[in-house]
C-alpha positions, 0 to 999 in steps of 0.5 A: 499499499506504501507508495515511496515514489514521487506519484500519487497512487491515483486511487479514487476509491481510497484516498492517498496514504498519509504520514504524520512527519516531524520537520527540524529546520535550522532557524536561517533556513526557515523562510526558505523552506517554508517557501519552498513547501508553499510552492510544493503545497504537500504538507498540511502543517500542525499548529504547536503554539495553539495556546499562545496568542497571535501577539506572543507568536515569534513572527508577530512583528513581520506580520504587523510589517505585512499588514502595514503594507498591505494597507499601503497597497490597498491605498493604491488599489483605491486610487487605481480604481477611482482613476480608471487604471487596471492592474497589469496582467504582464508577467513581472516574475523575472524582476525578483524583489525581496521584502525589505526593498518592497517596504522602502518602495511602498513607503516612497510611493505612498509618500509621493503618492499622498503629496501629489493627492494633496497638491491636486486636490488643492489646486482643484480646490482652489480652481472650483472656488475660482470658478464660482467666483467668475459666475458671481462676478458675471451674474451679479455685475448682470443685477447691478448694471440692469439695477443701474440702467433702471434707475437712470431710466426712471430719473430721466422720466422724473426730470421730464415730468418736473419740467413739463409741471414746472412754475416760478415756484418750482426750483426752490420746492425741488431743492428742498425735496432733493435736500430732504432726500439726500438726507434720509438716503441710507448706504445698503451693504450687500452679500454675494455667493452660491447656493445649492439649488434645492436649498434655495427656496428654503434658504430665501424664506429663512433670510426672509423671516430671520430679518423680518422681511428687511432684506432684498434678495436676487437669484440667478440660475446657472444652466449647467452644474458647477464642482462644489469646492468642499465636496468635489461633486457636481451640484446644480447652484443659484447665484444670489445677492442679498441687500441689507441694513445693518451689522446685526442683519449681515451677522444673521444673513452670514450665519444662515448662509454657513447654515446651508452650505452657501459659498459667499464671494466679495464683489464691488459695485464699481464697474471698472472693478468689476471688469478688473476682478474678471480679468484677474480670475479668468488669467488665475483660472487658466494658469491653473488649468495648466497647472492641473493638468500637468498634475493629473498626467503625473497622477496618471503616470504614477498610477500606471507604473505601480499597475504594472507592478501591483499584481507582483507586489500583491502576490509577493505580500499574500505569500509573504504573509502565509509564510510568516503566519505558517512560521508561526505555527512551528514551535522555537528551540532557542537553545538549538537554534531551530524551528521544529514543525509537525504535519501531514503529507502524502506519502508518495511526497516524501522524497519531493519534500527532503529535496526541497528542504535539501534545496533550501539549505543549500540556498541560504549557505546553512551548515546544518541540514533540515531533519525529516523524519515519520512520526507515529500516531494514532490520530486520524489522518485527512483525506487526500484524493487526487483529482483533476480539473474533470473529477474535482467537480464530482468529488466536490458533491461527495464532500458537500454530504461529508468528507471521506474518513481516511481511507474510506471507500470513496462514493466520487468515483461512482458518482462520475457516472451514476450522478450524470445518469440519474439525472438523465433518466429524469430529464431524457430528451436529446433536443434539450440535451444538446442545448446543455451540451452546447452551454457547457462546451462553451464554459469548457472552451473559455475556461481558461478566460473565465478562470482568470476573472471574477464571476457572479455567485450563479455564473461561477457555480455553472463554471465550476461544474461545467464538466459535470454539466457536460456529462449530464447534458450527454447522457440526457441526449442518450436517455433521448434517444431511448425515449426517442424525444426531441423536444417531445418530438419522436423521430425515426431515427435508427430504423422505420417504425416497426408497425404499420397500419392494417387498413387505410381507415386506422390512424395514429391516435389509437393502437387499434389496427396496427400490425408489426410489419417489420423487426423491432425498432433497433434502439429506444421507443418505437416512434409510432407509440408517441401520441398513441393511446396507450402511450401514456400507460406504457411509458408510466409502466416502462419508467416506473419498473426501469426506476425500480431496477436502477434503485435496487442496482444502486442500493446493492452497489452500496452494500457491497461498498460496505463490504469492500470498507469492513474488508479493509479495516480487518472487521469481520464481524460487520463482513458476516453479521452486516454485508451478508444478512443486508444482501440477503434481505434486499434481494429477497424482496427488491431483487426478486421484484427486479428479476421477475420484472425483467422476466415479464420483459422478455416473456412478455407475460400478462402477469399482475407484479402487484398482485404477485408482490402483495400475495408473496406476504399475505398467502405466499402458499397459494398458487399464482394462477395466472400471474406464474411467470416461470416454474418453480417460482412458487417455492422460490417465493417461499424460500426468499420470504424465510431468507428475508424473515432470517435476516432481520434478526441475523443483523440484530442478534450476533453481533453485540454478543460476538462484541461482548465475547471480544470485548471479554477476550481482550481484558482477560488476555485470551485474545491477542489480536490486533484489534481495528476498532480505531480504524473502523469507521463504522465500529469506531462511531459515535454510537459504537461504545465498544471501541471505549475502555467502558463496554455497555452491552444494552447501549451496544444492543440498542445501537444495533436495534436502531441500525437493523430498523433503520435499515429494514425500513430504509430498504422499502422507503429507499426503493420508493424513493427511487420512483421520482426517477419515473415521476420526474421523467413523465413530468418532464415529457408531458410539459415538453409536450404541451409546450410544443402542442399548445403554444407552436403547433397552435401558433402555427395553425393560425396562419398568421406570421405575427401570431407565428412568430409570438409563439415562437418566442413564447415556446423558446422562452418557455422552453429556456426558462422551464424546461431547460432551467428549472427542470434541470435544477430540479432534476439536479437536486433530485439526483443529489437527494438520491446519491446522498441518502439512498446510495450513501448511507448504505455505507458512507460515513463521511466523518472525516476532514480534507487535506488542507497543505500550505500552498501558494497556489491555493492562494486567491485574489479575494485573500485578504492582504 
């Protein structure tokens, strides 16, 4: 069993032989040794410092450094995402950089990046303020210009009216009024700026209420959104100017502006100063625009240079962090200046690990070599199956139920065939199978592209199971040929139908009048049966009996695998008092049912199998009459019934007494044989106290009683459960037929192009949505249940744990830096 070479055993039925090893590594070669072992990916280290917190471990400082560098890389990633710069996928493995140089490089780049970012933000802030200031100068200038023109016009109108209506006393009176008006004239102040448009109405209302109407406000809408200097986001704003009188009112206005996020800008009522300010602001904007463009160019150049090496740095950092986490699991010997490691590895990897350790020692110029030694232990090793991209999906189906115990028989080998086949029994249509096959082939052809991309949850699930889907499609095409269904339409592919009408009056709607004129249709169902009155009863009978045959075969396979488990772990008790009576009980009843189904098919007998099985129990000695299928059937039934009755106490009684005798002999020193209680996945379960020091016969007997009842009742219920193959197959066929007859053909009968197009679209949507998606998922789940419950419960314990080696290949981009 032990493979000392460099290749795995490639035995999918049993997991790879494992061994517990101890590594003694010199301190100067520790980092490189663990790194090389990570490249190899065949050692699962044990944590020898489980009692220590993360901060008390030897390499906590190095992990902290890695965490700080990871923070810098996350900053780079964030800035590259905002700038639309994607990390380069080019190969940069030729440029080697160590952790110390990477730390210095990242600090320099971070400082440069932050400084550049701060400068750009400051310049952009100033630029946005100047843009707003220019808008204020233009809009408020228009206010003042309009008001001034209006005042001049009113003054001219007033002068004309005074001249026309004047008298001798008029100049004196006018002079008095002018003097009085000048004495009452008050100098008004004003505040100008921009306010968000959505806040402009509440802003004006609050101003009016706070000042009791002692303000005059004008607003102008800005056509395009402007960048807010504070938030940096585009906001729709209005330019405003508020006229007031008094310092108290001014103070209130300033507070309200701050509360509403209104940006205030100075303005002069002198027309000459206005033009001068506009020229200055425009000049500054032009200069800032040039400066900002240069800064953004440098910013993008910096981010692109980071993006070219980001993947390399990220991979290096993940590897280094993983190495230091693994080193923290090792025990540090201060006296000998070495690290002590323990872990599991496959037996075939022994020479590879030794070569890796020797290479690490040689590369570090260490005077002392690493020591590799195998430890003897009673611990249960992890389970490791050597899989590839095709078999891994099927193994995942089994592992989702439970990981096989070490060296336990693996259902994954048989699942590669039985799972897609049982799916196809429920999904038999070679038209639908071709559609699913094309979809799976598309995923297989583009697997290199999709494997390097981040996919959605549903797409990732479909891509991960692409080979399972392809196998399900291939088997669906096969069973579709057996059922002779192509989107529910039969075709005479392999030969013409074996039946024809006796005279022109008979129709396809009935089998009456059909006679056999040719040899039997060579493969699958004769197309003449589709659409006949006998189609549904015939298919019912065929698929129901076929479901029973398949179920009995798979349950027998499960019991045979339980025999292999018992033989492998050396449990002769389970071989003779579990496997044998279980096979006798199952096949005395349901094996016999399968036999008479096959005999009826070959002989063409009209015997009622329901009557045969029922009266086999109710009246086993009565004559069978017209239900007799072969000579000696009555005596065979009596023998099988007696065997089934004997098998039940055989499963129940001997095993507890034999275990009790074995326990007594072991403690009396009369038996010195090797006991495999710790390796037996069945006998050492949580409900088997015979593996412990204290032996309780009552507990063992009750456990065996439960196991016997479970098997007897399970044999009946599991056989009935396989009838879901028949039910789902008929449901799929009838749904497909309904969509074809009631949608496609009905649309065709209208002889209208529009209705035909609508009918075709509805038929395609119904076929894809219901039959290719929902029915596929339904059949998949039922096939999953048949494997997990009806098949695997006969032999599979599944209480092991997976082999999880330290491997750089298992590090993904989603792992936390």
